[in-house]
N, C-alpha and C positions, 0 to 999 in steps of 0.2 A: 446408065447415065440418067440420074433423076434430076429434073429441072422444075420441081414443084408439081402443081396439079396440071397434068396434061391429059387430054382425052385420048384414050387408047383406041377407041372406035367412035365413029360419028354417031351422034344422037339423032334419032329420027325426029322429024318435025312434029309428028303426032305425040311423041313422048314429051317434047318440049312444050307443046300446047297444053298437054294435060297438067304438067307441073305448073306452068304459068297460070292456068285457070284455077288450080287449087290454091296457089299463093294469093291470087287476086281475090278469091272467095274469102280467104282468111282475113285479108286486109279489110274488105268490105264489112265482114262480120265484126271485126275489132272496132272499126270507126263508128258503125251504127250503134254498138253497145256503148261506146264512149259518149256519143251524142245523147243517147238516152240518159246516161248518168249525169251529164251536164244539165239536161233539162230538169231532171229530178232535183238536183242540187239547187238550181235556180228557183224552182217552185218552193222547196222547203225553206230556202233562205228568205224569200219574199214573205212567206207565211209567218216565219219567226219574227221578222222585222215589223210586220203589221201587228202582231200580238204585243211586242215590246212597245210599239208606238201607243197602243191603248193604255199600257201601264204608265206611260209618261204623259198622259192626257193629250195625246196628239201633237206634242211639242217635240220637234226634231232636235233642237239644239241640246237640251239636257241629256237626251238619249244618246246623241253622238258623243257627248263629253264622257258619259258613263262607259260607253263601249270603246272609247278612244278611237273613234272612226270619223271620217270626213262626212259632213252633212250632204255634200253633193253626191258622194258615193252611195249613201243611204237612199237619197232621192232617186238616183238612177236605178238602184236595185228595186225600189218600190214601183217604179214606172214600168219595169220589165224590159228596159232597153239595154240591160247589162248583157254583154255577149259572153 
């Protein structure tokens, strides 16, 4: 009688703790790498916007028009408050 996934024998607590700690370590590694990538992306984006702003003589409106972007979004990204 097969009713899906049924444990044939009890799993010891230490085996469960080992698996749980490995899974948790994987998640922590994944999220820390993801955070580092977000920080890198934000840094590169800010640097690119600053370089473009120089090309547009420091005037945000024409740059925003050319990029088809919102001026407030560009301002927020320049200030570093973009999450």
